[in-house]
C-alpha positions in Angstrom: 6.4 -15.3 -1.5 9.1 -13.3 -3.2 8.2 -11.4 -6.4 11.0 -10.8 -8.9 10.0 -8.3 -11.6 11.2 -8.9 -15.2 12.8 -6.5 -17.6 12.6 -2.9 -16.6 9.7 -3.4 -14.1 10.0 -2.4 -10.5 7.9 -3.5 -7.5 7.0 -0.7 -5.1 5.2 -0.4 -1.8 3.1 2.7 -2.4 3.1 5.4 0.2 -0.3 6.5 1.6 -1.6 10.0 1.0 -0.8 12.7 1.8 2.7 12.7 0.4 4.2 15.2 2.7 6.0 13.0 5.2 9.7 13.2 5.8 9.9 16.7 4.3 8.9 15.6 0.8 6.2 17.7 -0.7 4.7 16.5 -4.0 2.5 18.8 -5.9 -0.4 17.3 -7.9 -0.9 18.4 -11.5 -4.0 19.9 -12.8 -5.4 16.8 -14.6 -6.0 14.7 -11.5 -3.0 12.5 -12.5 -1.4 12.7 -9.1 2.2 12.0 -8.3 2.6 9.1 -6.0 5.7 8.0 -4.0 6.8 4.5 -2.9 9.6 2.4 -1.8 11.4 0.1 -4.2 11.0 -3.5 -3.0 12.5 -5.3 -6.1 14.1 -4.4 -9.4 14.0 -6.3 -12.7 17.3 -7.1 -14.4 16.6 -4.6 -17.2 15.8 -5.0 -20.8 18.2 -6.2 -23.5 19.7 -3.8 -26.1 18.2 -4.6 -29.5 21.6 -4.3 -31.3 23.9 -6.2 -28.9 21.6 -8.2 -26.7 23.4 -6.9 -23.6 21.4 -6.1 -20.5 20.7 -2.5 -19.8 20.5 -2.4 -16.0 17.8 -0.6 -14.2 19.4 2.3 -12.3 17.2 2.0 -9.2 18.0 0.2 -5.9 16.0 -1.7 -3.4 15.0 0.6 -0.6 15.1 3.8 -2.6 12.1 6.1 -2.6 10.6 6.9 -6.0 8.0 9.3 -7.4 5.8 8.4 -10.3 2.4 9.3 -11.8 -0.6 7.5 -10.6 -1.7 7.0 -14.2 1.4 4.8 -14.9 0.5 2.6 -12.0 -3.1 2.1 -12.9 -3.0 1.9 -16.7 0.1 0.0 -17.7 -0.6 -2.9 -15.3 -4.3 -3.7 -15.9 -6.8 -4.2 -13.2 -6.1 -8.0 -12.9 -2.4 -7.4 -11.8 -3.4 -4.7 -9.4 -6.1 -6.9 -7.8 -3.5 -9.7 -7.4 -1.0 -7.4 -5.7 -3.7 -5.9 -3.4 -4.6 -9.5 -2.4 -1.1 -9.9 -1.0 -1.9 -7.5 1.8 0.4 -4.6 1.1 -0.3 -1.6 -1.1 2.0 -2.8 -3.9 2.4 -1.7 -7.5 4.4 -2.5 -10.6 5.7 0.3 -12.7 8.3 0.6 -15.4 11.6 2.1 -14.4 11.4 4.6 -17.3 8.2 6.0 -15.7 9.9 7.0 -12.5 10.0 10.8 -12.3 12.9 10.8 -9.7 14.4 8.7 -7.0 15.5 9.8 -3.6 16.6 8.3 -0.3 14.4 8.3 2.8 14.7 11.5 4.7 15.8 13.6 1.7 14.2 17.0 1.8 12.8 18.1 -1.6 11.4 21.6 -2.1 9.3 22.6 -5.1 9.4 26.3 -5.9 
C-alpha cells in the first residue's frame, strides 16, 4: 500500500534511538521533548496560498533525513493515526513540514557546539 500525504504533511520512517548514527549527534532538550530523526518516505503537494490559491510546495524530498521534536509527532496526529501507522509494520510517523527543524542527507556530519 502506498500512502500519499496531503497538504504539507510528510510521511517519515522514524530512526531508532540513540540518534548518533552516521555522525549525527542530536542533543535532547531539558523538557523531555526529544529531538527525533527520520527518513522522508513521501511528501504532500503543499498547502494552497489563501490569496491566490496556488500550491506552496513542500521543500523536502523523498530520501532526505529530517529532525523534528517528538511532541509534534505524538500530539498533532492523535493516537488513532499513530496506531494505524504502527500496524503497517514500520516505525512510521506523519508530521507537518513546518515542524521539521532541519533536513540533511544521509552521511552528513552535524556537530553541535
